[in-house]
C-alpha positions as CSV (number, residue, x, y, z in Angstrom):
1,X,296.0,21.7,36.3
2,X,293.1,23.5,34.6
3,X,291.6,22.4,31.3
4,X,293.5,24.9,29.2
5,X,296.9,23.9,30.7
6,X,296.0,20.2,30.4
7,X,295.2,20.6,26.7
8,X,298.4,22.5,26.1
9,X,300.5,19.8,27.9
10,X,298.9,17.0,25.9
11,X,299.4,18.8,22.6
12,X,303.0,19.5,23.4
13,X,303.5,15.9,24.3
14,X,301.8,14.7,21.2
15,X,304.0,16.9,18.9
16,X,307.2,15.8,20.6
17,X,306.5,12.1,20.8
18,X,305.0,11.9,17.3
19,X,308.1,13.5,16.0
20,X,310.2,10.8,17.7
21,X,308.0,8.1,16.3
22,X,308.3,9.4,12.7
23,X,312.0,10.3,12.8
24,X,313.5,7.5,14.9
25,X,311.1,4.5,15.1
26,X,310.0,4.4,11.5
27,X,310.2,0.7,10.7
28,X,311.7,-0.2,14.0
29,X,308.5,-0.8,15.8
30,X,307.0,-3.0,13.0
31,X,310.1,-5.2,12.8
32,X,310.5,-5.4,16.6
33,X,307.0,-6.6,17.5
34,X,305.6,-9.4,15.4
35,X,301.9,-10.1,14.6
36,X,299.9,-13.0,16.0
37,X,300.6,-15.3,13.1
38,X,299.9,-15.8,9.4
39,X,296.6,-14.9,7.9
40,X,295.2,-15.7,4.5
41,X,295.6,-12.9,2.0
42,X,294.8,-14.1,-1.6
43,X,295.2,-16.9,-4.1
44,X,297.4,-16.9,-7.2
45,X,298.5,-19.2,-10.0
46,X,300.6,-22.2,-9.0
47,X,304.3,-21.7,-9.8
48,X,307.1,-24.3,-10.0
49,X,308.6,-24.7,-6.5
50,X,305.4,-23.9,-4.5
51,X,304.6,-26.3,-1.7
52,X,301.8,-28.7,-2.5
53,X,300.2,-28.1,0.9
54,X,299.5,-24.5,-0.1
55,X,297.3,-25.5,-3.1
56,X,293.7,-24.3,-2.7
57,X,291.9,-27.4,-4.0
58,X,288.5,-25.7,-4.1
59,X,289.6,-22.9,-6.4
60,X,291.8,-25.4,-8.4
61,X,288.8,-27.6,-9.1
62,X,286.6,-24.6,-10.0
63,X,288.9,-23.2,-12.6
64,X,290.6,-26.5,-13.6
65,X,294.0,-24.9,-13.0
66,X,296.2,-25.1,-9.9
67,X,296.0,-22.1,-7.5
68,X,297.8,-21.7,-4.2
69,X,296.9,-19.8,-1.1
70,X,299.1,-16.7,-0.2
71,X,299.5,-15.9,3.5
72,X,300.9,-12.8,5.1
73,X,301.7,-11.9,8.7
74,X,298.7,-10.8,10.7
75,X,300.0,-7.4,11.8
76,X,297.3,-6.1,14.1
77,X,298.5,-6.0,17.7
78,X,297.2,-5.0,21.1
79,X,299.7,-2.9,23.0
80,X,299.2,-2.6,26.8
81,X,300.9,0.1,28.8
82,X,301.3,-0.9,32.5
83,X,302.4,2.3,34.2
84,X,303.4,2.5,37.9
85,X,301.6,5.5,39.5
86,X,302.8,4.8,43.1
87,X,304.3,7.5,45.3
88,X,307.9,6.9,44.2
89,X,307.0,7.9,40.6
90,X,306.6,11.5,41.8
91,X,310.3,11.7,42.7
92,X,312.7,13.7,40.6
93,X,315.9,15.6,41.6
94,X,316.3,17.9,38.7
95,X,314.0,19.1,35.9
96,X,311.9,16.0,35.4
97,X,310.2,13.5,37.7
98,X,310.0,9.8,37.1
99,X,306.3,10.2,36.4
100,X,307.0,12.7,33.6
101,X,309.6,10.5,32.0
102,X,307.2,7.5,32.2
103,X,304.5,9.5,30.5
104,X,306.9,10.5,27.7
105,X,307.9,6.8,27.2
106,X,304.3,5.7,27.2
107,X,303.3,8.4,24.8
108,X,306.1,7.4,22.4
109,X,305.0,3.8,22.5
110,X,301.4,4.6,22.1
111,X,301.9,6.8,19.0
112,X,304.2,4.1,17.6
113,X,301.3,1.7,17.9
114,X,298.9,4.2,16.5
115,X,301.1,4.7,13.4
116,X,300.8,0.9,12.8
117,X,297.0,0.8,13.4
118,X,297.3,-1.2,16.6
119,X,295.1,-1.1,19.6
120,X,296.4,0.6,22.7
121,X,295.2,0.1,26.3
122,X,296.6,1.1,29.7
123,X,296.8,-0.3,33.3
124,X,297.6,2.3,35.9
125,X,298.7,0.7,39.2
126,X,300.2,1.2,42.6
127,X,299.7,-1.7,45.1
128,X,296.3,-2.1,43.5
129,X,294.8,-1.5,40.1
130,X,294.1,2.2,40.0
131,X,292.7,2.5,36.5
132,X,292.1,0.3,33.5
133,X,291.6,1.6,30.0
134,X,290.6,-1.1,27.6
135,X,292.5,-1.2,24.3
136,X,291.1,0.6,21.3
137,X,292.4,2.1,18.1
138,X,292.6,5.7,17.1
139,X,294.2,9.1,18.0
140,X,291.4,10.1,20.3
141,X,291.8,7.0,22.4
142,X,295.6,7.6,22.6
143,X,294.9,11.2,23.8
144,X,292.5,9.8,26.4
145,X,295.2,7.6,27.8
146,X,297.7,10.5,27.9
147,X,295.2,12.7,29.7
148,X,294.7,10.1,32.4
149,X,298.4,9.6,32.8
150,X,298.9,13.3,33.2
151,X,296.1,14.2,35.6
152,X,295.3,10.9,37.4
153,X,296.0,10.8,41.1
154,X,296.6,7.4,42.7
155,X,294.7,6.4,45.8
156,X,297.6,4.4,47.2
157,X,301.3,5.2,47.4
158,X,302.9,1.7,47.6
159,X,303.8,-0.6,44.7
160,X,302.9,-4.2,43.9
161,X,304.0,-5.2,40.5
162,X,302.4,-8.7,40.8
163,X,298.9,-7.1,41.0
164,X,299.4,-5.4,37.6
165,X,300.7,-8.6,36.0
166,X,297.9,-10.8,37.4
167,X,295.3,-8.3,36.2
168,X,296.8,-8.3,32.7
169,X,296.6,-12.1,32.6
170,X,293.1,-12.2,33.9
171,X,291.7,-9.6,31.6
172,X,293.6,-10.4,28.4
173,X,293.5,-13.9,27.2
174,X,294.8,-13.0,23.7
175,X,298.5,-12.3,23.3
176,X,299.5,-8.6,23.6
177,X,302.7,-6.5,23.6
178,X,302.8,-5.4,27.2
179,X,305.2,-2.7,28.5
180,X,305.8,-2.7,32.3
181,X,306.9,0.9,33.0
182,X,308.1,1.4,36.6
183,X,311.0,2.3,38.9
184,X,310.6,-1.3,40.3
185,X,310.9,0.0,43.9
186,X,308.7,-2.9,45.1
187,X,309.2,-4.9,48.4
188,X,307.0,-7.8,47.2
189,X,308.6,-10.4,44.9
190,X,307.2,-10.2,41.4
191,X,309.5,-12.2,39.1
192,X,307.5,-15.4,39.2
193,X,304.4,-13.4,38.0
194,X,306.6,-11.8,35.3
195,X,307.6,-15.3,34.1
196,X,303.9,-16.5,34.1
197,X,302.9,-13.4,32.2
198,X,305.6,-13.9,29.6
199,X,304.1,-17.3,28.7
200,X,301.0,-15.5,27.4
201,X,302.2,-12.0,26.5
202,X,305.2,-10.4,24.9
203,X,306.4,-8.6,28.1
204,X,308.9,-5.8,28.0
205,X,310.2,-4.1,31.3
206,X,311.2,-0.5,31.2
207,X,312.8,0.9,34.4
208,X,312.8,4.6,35.0
209,X,315.5,5.8,37.3
210,X,316.6,9.2,38.7
211,X,320.3,10.2,38.7
212,X,320.2,10.9,42.5
213,X,319.3,7.3,43.1
214,X,322.7,6.4,41.8
215,X,324.8,9.1,43.5
216,X,323.8,11.5,46.3
217,X,325.2,15.1,46.3
218,X,328.0,15.8,48.8
219,X,326.1,18.2,50.9
220,X,326.4,17.3,54.6
221,X,323.4,15.8,56.4
222,X,320.4,15.4,54.2
223,X,316.9,14.1,54.7
224,X,315.5,11.2,52.7
225,X,311.8,10.8,52.5
226,X,310.2,7.5,51.3
227,X,307.0,8.6,49.5
228,X,305.6,5.1,49.6
229,X,306.1,4.4,53.3
230,X,306.1,8.0,54.5
231,X,309.3,7.3,56.5
232,X,312.1,9.9,56.9
233,X,315.8,9.1,57.3
234,X,318.8,11.4,57.9
235,X,322.1,10.6,56.1
236,X,325.5,12.1,56.2
237,X,326.1,12.7,52.5
238,X,329.6,14.1,53.0
239,X,330.9,10.8,54.3
240,X,332.9,8.9,51.7
241,X,331.8,5.6,53.2
242,X,328.1,6.7,52.8
243,X,328.8,7.7,49.2
244,X,330.4,4.3,48.4
245,X,327.7,2.4,50.2
246,X,325.0,4.3,48.4
247,X,326.5,3.7,45.0
248,X,327.3,0.1,45.7
249,X,323.7,-0.6,46.9
250,X,322.2,0.9,43.8
251,X,324.5,-1.1,41.5
252,X,323.7,-4.3,43.4
253,X,320.0,-3.8,43.1
254,X,320.3,-2.8,39.4
255,X,322.5,-5.7,38.5
256,X,320.3,-8.2,40.4
257,X,317.1,-6.9,38.6
258,X,318.8,-7.0,35.2
259,X,320.1,-10.5,35.7
260,X,316.7,-11.7,36.8
261,X,315.0,-10.4,33.7
262,X,317.8,-11.8,31.5
263,X,317.4,-15.3,33.0
264,X,313.6,-15.0,32.6
265,X,314.0,-14.1,28.9
266,X,312.2,-10.8,29.4
267,X,313.5,-7.7,27.5
268,X,314.6,-5.0,29.8
269,X,315.8,-1.4,29.4
270,X,316.9,1.2,31.9
271,X,316.2,4.9,31.2
272,X,317.2,7.9,33.4
273,X,314.9,10.9,34.0
274,X,317.6,13.2,32.4
275,X,318.5,10.8,29.6
276,X,317.4,11.1,26.0
277,X,314.8,8.2,25.7
278,X,315.6,7.6,22.0
279,X,318.9,5.6,22.2
280,X,317.7,3.0,24.7
281,X,314.4,2.5,23.0
282,X,316.0,2.2,19.6
283,X,318.4,-0.3,21.0
284,X,315.5,-2.2,22.5
285,X,313.7,-2.4,19.2
286,X,316.8,-3.4,17.2
287,X,317.7,-6.2,19.7
288,X,314.3,-7.8,19.0
289,X,314.7,-8.1,15.2
């Protein structure tokens, strides 16, 4: 992609996702993701019913009249986007690949954070950390992240979710809102690392899935290529038993993953490549109120 096409793609993505942010997520983001705690705001005159522990004794002594401290939620957050850039993210059976859908989701979350004056950072990973962008504020920084998501080419094709989770824990000691965006096609177990990460960060898992991973077209013998292992398999897609087995296997893996996240107390949402991303994200935000 040349520079002109890249700028055009980023601009179109910005217009689309900022529109989603303004129209749909207004107020949702702020209520869904809480600040780090309560911060001192100001002092005011004591009123009947105020707790004694909130009295500011220094100001009270200075003015010989009772004053209390007023606190408000400390809103500034750090949002980390952990995006899977392994080989399987390039897959897509129709108009959009999983990578394109992941970029759109990441952009929507990034502009939601930008609208609330939060810092945004990114971790691009395969079975290793491919790229780390430290969190900062501002539109230019968000556009930098989007540019990397669009044009970055991973060195490795396999997936290791634990590597991304460990890296987050090692590099971010302060609590962050962390979105793990992946198709979760990972052979290595990662749920223990997800649980450890949840103890220190507000972790949200977003699974991007293609429709053909749920049901294969009835079209005779077709060739499956695993972009992470480079292995090829031939399957008789016209066979009813193959169709049932394929669908059953997908549902089993999907339900297992969903149940594991639920038991771990980690918010989880599934989004298809051809699906409107708005309803599942809005439902996610609403469920966190």
